[in-house]
C-alpha positions as CSV (number, residue, x, y, z in Angstrom):
1,M,142.5,103.6,85.2
2,D,145.1,101.2,83.8
3,E,148.2,102.9,82.5
4,Q,147.7,101.3,79.2
5,A,145.2,103.2,76.8
6,E,141.6,102.5,76.9
7,K,139.4,101.4,74.0
8,T,136.7,103.8,73.7
9,D,134.2,101.4,72.3
10,F,134.7,98.9,75.3
11,D,131.4,97.9,77.0
12,L,132.5,96.4,80.4
13,D,128.9,95.0,81.4
14,R,128.6,93.3,78.0
15,A,132.2,91.8,78.2
16,I,131.2,90.5,81.8
17,D,128.0,88.9,80.5
18,E,129.7,87.4,77.6
19,M,132.4,85.8,79.7
20,H,129.8,84.3,82.1
21,A,127.9,83.0,79.2
22,E,130.8,81.3,77.6
23,A,131.7,79.6,81.0
24,S,128.1,78.3,81.3
25,R,128.2,77.2,77.7
26,R,131.1,74.9,78.2
27,T,129.9,73.5,81.4
28,G,126.1,73.5,81.1
29,L,126.0,75.0,84.5
30,T,124.7,78.5,85.7
31,D,125.3,78.8,89.6
32,F,128.7,80.8,90.0
33,G,128.3,80.8,93.8
34,P,128.2,84.0,96.3
35,D,128.5,87.2,94.4
36,D,131.4,88.5,96.5
37,Y,133.7,87.7,93.5
38,R,131.9,90.0,91.2
39,K,133.7,93.2,92.4
40,P,137.3,91.9,91.7
41,F,136.0,90.0,88.7
42,A,134.8,93.3,87.1
43,M,138.0,95.2,88.3
44,L,140.0,92.5,86.3
45,A,137.5,92.4,83.4
46,A,138.0,96.3,82.9
47,H,141.6,95.5,81.9
48,L,140.3,94.0,78.7
49,A,139.9,97.6,77.5
50,S,143.5,97.9,77.2
51,N,145.2,98.7,73.9
52,G,148.5,97.5,75.2
53,F,147.6,93.8,74.7
54,S,149.8,91.9,72.0
55,D,147.9,90.0,69.2
56,I,147.4,86.9,71.5
57,G,147.4,88.8,74.9
58,Q,143.8,90.0,75.2
59,G,142.5,86.5,74.1
60,G,144.8,84.9,76.5
61,Y,143.7,87.1,79.4
62,R,140.1,86.7,78.6
63,E,140.6,83.0,78.6
64,D,142.2,83.1,81.9
65,L,139.3,84.7,83.4
66,I,136.8,82.3,81.8
67,V,138.7,79.2,83.1
68,A,138.3,80.7,86.6
69,L,134.6,81.3,86.2
70,I,134.4,77.5,84.9
71,G,136.2,76.4,88.1
72,R,133.5,78.3,90.2
73,L,130.6,76.7,88.3
74,V,132.0,73.3,88.6
75,R,132.9,73.7,92.3
76,E,129.6,75.0,93.2
77,D,127.8,72.1,91.4
78,E,130.0,69.4,93.1
79,W,129.6,70.9,96.5
80,K,125.8,70.6,96.1
81,K,126.3,67.0,94.8
82,H,128.6,66.1,97.7
83,P,127.5,68.1,100.9
84,E,129.3,65.4,102.9
85,Y,132.6,67.2,102.0
86,K,131.9,69.6,104.9
87,R,132.5,66.9,107.3
88,R,135.8,66.0,106.0
89,A,138.8,66.8,108.1
90,I,142.3,67.9,106.9
91,P,144.7,66.6,109.5
92,A,148.0,68.1,109.7
93,P,148.6,68.8,106.1
94,L,152.3,69.5,105.0
95,V,152.5,72.9,103.5
96,I,155.5,74.4,101.5
97,C,155.9,78.1,101.1
98,G,158.4,80.8,100.6
99,V,159.5,83.5,98.2
100,P,159.2,82.3,94.7
101,R,162.1,80.8,93.2
102,T,163.5,79.4,96.5
103,G,162.9,75.7,95.7
104,T,159.3,75.4,96.6
105,T,158.3,73.7,93.3
106,A,161.2,71.3,93.2
107,L,160.7,70.3,96.8
108,H,157.0,69.9,96.3
109,K,157.4,67.8,93.1
110,L,160.0,65.6,95.0
111,L,157.7,65.1,98.1
112,S,154.8,64.3,95.9
113,V,156.3,61.2,94.6
114,D,155.7,59.7,98.1
115,P,152.5,57.7,98.0
116,Q,151.6,58.7,101.6
117,F,150.6,62.1,100.3
118,Q,147.8,63.5,98.2
119,G,147.9,67.0,96.3
120,L,146.1,69.3,94.2
121,D,146.4,67.7,90.8
122,N,146.6,70.6,88.2
123,W,143.4,69.8,86.3
124,L,141.2,69.4,89.5
125,T,142.3,73.0,90.4
126,S,140.3,74.4,87.5
127,W,137.6,71.6,87.4
128,P,137.1,70.9,91.4
129,K,135.4,67.6,92.0
130,P,136.1,64.4,94.1
131,R,139.2,63.0,92.6
132,P,138.3,60.1,90.1
133,A,140.3,56.9,89.7
134,R,143.5,57.8,87.8
135,A,142.7,55.3,85.2
136,D,139.4,57.4,84.4
137,W,141.0,60.8,83.9
138,D,141.1,60.5,80.2
139,K,137.2,60.4,80.3
140,E,137.1,63.8,82.2
141,Q,136.2,67.0,80.4
142,G,138.2,68.9,83.0
143,Y,141.3,66.7,82.5
144,R,141.2,67.0,78.7
145,D,140.6,70.7,78.9
146,A,143.5,71.3,81.1
147,R,145.9,69.2,79.1
148,A,144.9,71.2,75.8
149,R,145.2,74.5,77.6
150,L,148.7,73.7,78.9
151,E,149.8,72.6,75.4
152,R,148.8,75.9,74.0
153,F,150.4,77.9,76.8
154,F,153.8,76.1,76.4
155,E,153.7,76.4,72.5
156,L,153.5,80.2,73.2
157,I,156.0,80.4,76.0
158,P,158.3,77.4,75.5
159,E,160.9,78.8,78.0
160,M,158.3,78.2,80.9
161,R,158.9,74.5,80.6
162,V,162.2,75.0,82.1
163,S,161.5,77.8,84.6
164,H,158.0,76.5,85.8
165,E,156.6,73.5,84.1
166,M,153.0,72.6,84.8
167,V,151.5,69.2,84.0
168,A,147.8,68.4,84.0
169,D,148.2,65.1,86.0
170,E,150.8,66.5,88.6
171,V,150.4,68.5,91.6
172,D,150.2,72.3,91.5
173,E,149.9,75.3,93.7
174,C,147.0,76.3,95.9
175,L,147.1,79.6,94.1
176,Q,145.2,77.9,91.2
177,V,142.3,77.4,93.5
178,L,142.6,80.8,95.2
179,R,142.3,82.5,91.9
180,L,138.8,81.1,91.4
181,D,137.7,83.8,93.6
182,F,139.5,86.5,91.9
183,V,141.4,87.6,95.0
184,A,145.0,86.2,94.4
185,N,148.4,87.1,93.6
186,H,148.0,85.4,90.3
187,Y,146.6,88.4,88.6
188,P,148.8,91.3,89.5
189,S,152.0,89.1,89.1
190,S,151.1,88.0,85.7
191,Y,149.2,91.2,84.4
192,D,149.8,94.9,84.4
193,V,146.8,95.7,86.7
194,P,148.2,98.2,89.2
195,E,144.7,99.4,90.6
196,Y,143.5,95.7,91.1
197,D,146.9,95.1,92.8
198,A,146.5,98.0,95.4
199,W,143.0,96.8,96.1
200,Y,144.1,93.2,96.4
201,Q,146.9,93.8,98.7
202,A,144.5,95.4,101.2
203,Q,142.1,92.4,101.4
204,D,141.7,90.0,104.3
205,E,142.3,86.6,102.8
206,K,141.0,84.4,105.7
207,P,137.6,83.9,104.0
208,L,139.2,82.8,100.9
209,Y,141.5,80.3,102.7
210,H,138.5,78.8,104.1
211,R,137.1,78.4,100.8
212,L,140.4,76.8,99.7
213,A,140.1,74.3,102.5
214,D,136.5,73.4,101.5
215,T,137.7,72.9,97.9
216,I,140.4,70.6,99.2
217,R,137.8,68.7,101.3
218,L,135.8,68.1,98.1
219,I,138.8,67.0,96.1
220,G,139.9,64.5,98.8
221,L,136.6,63.4,99.6
222,N,137.4,59.7,98.9
223,D,141.1,59.8,99.9
224,D,142.4,59.6,103.4
225,R,146.1,60.3,102.6
226,T,148.0,63.2,104.1
227,W,147.6,66.4,102.2
228,L,150.7,68.0,100.5
229,L,150.0,71.6,99.7
230,K,152.4,74.4,98.2
231,N,152.0,78.0,97.4
232,P,154.7,80.6,97.6
233,G,151.9,83.0,98.6
234,H,151.1,81.3,101.8
235,F,154.4,83.0,103.0
236,A,152.4,86.3,102.8
237,E,149.4,84.9,104.5
238,I,150.6,82.7,107.4
239,D,147.8,83.9,109.8
240,A,145.0,83.1,106.9
241,L,146.7,79.8,106.4
242,L,146.7,78.8,110.1
243,D,143.2,80.0,110.6
244,A,142.0,77.7,107.9
245,F,144.6,74.7,108.6
246,P,145.3,75.1,112.4
247,D,147.5,72.1,112.8
248,A,149.4,72.6,109.4
249,R,153.0,71.8,109.4
250,V,154.7,74.6,107.4
251,I,157.9,74.3,105.4
252,I,159.4,77.8,104.6
253,T,162.1,77.7,101.9
254,H,164.9,80.4,101.9
255,R,167.3,81.8,99.3
256,D,169.3,85.0,98.9
257,P,166.8,87.4,97.6
258,V,169.3,88.9,95.1
259,K,169.2,85.6,93.4
260,S,165.4,84.8,94.1
261,I,163.8,88.1,93.0
262,P,165.6,88.5,89.6
263,S,164.8,84.9,88.8
264,L,161.2,85.5,89.4
265,C,161.2,88.8,87.3
266,S,162.9,86.7,84.6
267,V,160.0,84.2,84.6
268,L,157.3,86.9,84.8
269,S,158.9,89.0,82.0
270,G,158.5,86.1,79.6
271,V,154.8,86.2,80.5
272,R,154.4,90.0,80.1
273,R,156.3,89.8,76.7
274,M,153.9,87.4,75.4
275,L,150.8,89.3,76.6
276,Y,151.8,92.9,75.8
277,R,153.2,94.6,72.7
278,D,155.6,97.0,74.8
279,P,155.5,95.9,78.4
280,D,157.3,98.0,81.0
281,L,159.3,95.4,82.6
282,T,160.8,97.9,85.0
283,K,157.7,97.6,87.1
284,L,158.3,94.0,87.9
285,G,161.4,94.2,90.3
286,P,160.1,97.1,92.5
287,R,156.6,95.5,92.8
288,D,157.9,92.1,93.8
289,V,160.6,93.4,96.1
290,A,157.9,95.3,97.9
291,Y,155.3,92.4,98.0
292,W,157.7,89.9,99.1
293,G,159.6,92.0,101.5
294,G,156.1,92.6,103.1
295,A,155.4,89.0,103.2
296,K,158.8,88.3,105.0
297,R,157.9,91.1,107.6
298,R,154.4,89.6,108.0
299,T,155.6,86.1,108.6
300,A,158.3,87.1,111.0
301,A,155.7,88.9,113.1
302,A,153.3,86.0,112.9
303,R,155.5,83.2,113.8
304,P,156.0,83.9,117.4
305,R,152.1,83.6,117.8
306,Y,152.3,79.8,116.9
307,P,154.4,76.7,118.3
308,A,157.9,76.9,117.1
309,G,157.7,73.3,116.0
310,Q,155.0,74.0,113.5
311,F,157.6,75.6,111.2
312,L,160.6,74.0,109.5
313,D,163.1,76.2,107.6
314,I,165.0,75.1,104.6
315,D,167.9,76.7,103.0
316,H,167.9,76.5,99.1
317,R,171.6,75.7,99.3
318,D,171.0,72.7,101.5
319,F,168.1,71.4,99.4
320,H,170.3,71.7,96.1
321,R,173.2,70.1,97.8
322,D,171.3,67.1,99.4
323,P,167.6,66.9,98.4
324,M,166.9,63.5,99.9
325,G,168.7,64.6,103.2
326,I,166.2,67.4,103.2
327,V,163.2,65.0,102.6
328,R,164.5,62.8,105.6
329,R,164.8,65.9,107.7
330,I,161.1,66.9,106.9
């Protein structure tokens, strides 16, 4: 069980049913897609029994799970409405990855200004559908919901605006799509779920990356621009990434881990302090050193299997010193 104390009156099946019902109530939809998500969802839902949550922590965690269920409902419905998404190609996407806090977000946001690219707009990661015209976004329930949710989040953790700001109408990480299947680093990095984490790290993510590709096909159904994607976690799943996007051009960012890992732990500690009454922050460093160290080893082993020209390494110091020079190099 989770190291936090259990609530003796917690009914897991009831909690699962209530979250599904709430997601259906908000969308008017009932098809959550293939049932392979139910095992990891149940593992994560069991954490609601924890007595260690802060006053707002349990509600925030529950809402996080419901939002992912909503994303599943909308995506399944939109896939049915637009079966032609299956025929869409994603030629040579530009993909940014690397250990967190190595400049992935700054580089992503800078490149996204270039109109030749399309990306995963934040609100569409939780409400996947063919991207509407920008002038119509205010009419979209998914856009309005995402804006309200982010406003509440930054009211609770204002320091995140500096360390990792998210905006409903700007590009965001592939992680926000991967989490819809409840097999994603989003959960163990944000929450104290060690049993889930051990299970998660043993999973083959290739099927999930193909589902990510299908979600991208849906969102870009009416847009022929080159895809610009970003997720630090792709650095841990190079084989899965290139299985789904064989001709991807992969940019890997690098920074001294003595700087990047403490910076990551600082960001995550803010989240943990909000969610838990007395979080054990000493767990963060060892977990992320092990996880991202493993990612580095797997990537080093994978790269020789692919053309060398498929990868471009960017040093954080070079990007900090001359960002536009790096853009030209890319």
